[in-house]
C-alpha positions, 0 to 999 in steps of 0.5 A: 901127051907127055911121057910123064902124063902117059906113065899111068901113075896118078898123084895121090888125092890131096888131103887137108892139113890137120889131125886124124879124126877119132871116129865116124862122128859127123864133121866138116872140112873145118876141124876148128869150126867142128871143135867150136860147135862141139864145145858150144853144145857141151858148154850149154849142157854142162857149163864151161867148167864142167865140159872136159877137153876129152869130151869136147874132142869126142863130140867133135870126132877128134882124139884129145891129142888132136884137139890140142893141135888146133886149140892149146887149151879149153880157154882158147876155145872160149876166147875163139868163140868170143873173138869170132863175133866181136872182131867182125862187129868191130870191123863192120863198125869201122867200115860203116864209119868210113862210108858216105851214109847218113847216121840212120843208114849206118845204124840200120846196117850195123844192127842188121849185121849184128843180129845176123852174125850173132844168130848165124854163129853156132853158139850164144856169145852172150851166154859165154860173156856172162859165164866166162871167168871175169878174172881172165885178163883176155875176158876183161879185154873182150868186155872193153871191146864190147864197150867200144860197140856201145860207144860207136852206137852212141856216137851214131845216135849223137851224130844223128840227133845233131843232123836232125835225123834222130829224135832227142834221146839219152844216147848212152841208154838207147845204145845199151838198149839196142845192143841188148836187143841184138844180143837177145835175139839169139835166144829166140831167132830160128838159128838154123834157117839162114833166110829166116835169120836175114829176115829177123835181122832186117825186122829187128834193125827196122824196129830199133832204127824207126824208134829213134827217127825224127818225125820227118824221117822215114824208115823206108828211105833209110833202108833204100839208102842202106841197100846201096851199101856193099855188105859183103 
């Protein structure tokens, strides 16, 4: 044993980088996640305009000045919430577009992913999009990103129809119906039970995909193909 090790001195325990908590409010190791979750609760109760930064900080167990260390404004919290579900959805679409899969398998995998990630979030992103300020330039950007989600779904439907996987349909209309179904699932899914969320996601994806399959195509075959795709 070295002299340094035998000196009896111990290094102080490492501490997470960040700002002090305001009190004994329950918290996690991720203050930013705590702030987002706290803001979500207050936004639903009071509206985005009605919830103050001081109230959000207190709800998250932080001092007001500490909250500004993580988010410079309330608007930044709203943007983080929306980006937190839109960015992963767009990333998954890009990943699936590159994969060697049928259009039906791509569609099923995306719908399943979208329901799962929306329901697992500590807030309802669809409510935020509906109640956020549409005059905000960044909010307008998010609306355009949502249109990209729709465009990708429509492309899968068109490609599937061309390949004989899907029955003829109006791709744009069906894409909107599918996105509406995945987004609306957050209003009734059992959001605190991850196993139930996964089961719900699978059921919703199956229902929506099966509804557009051509006569000879079977949903079990689609799901078997999708099972080989690395989802993590």
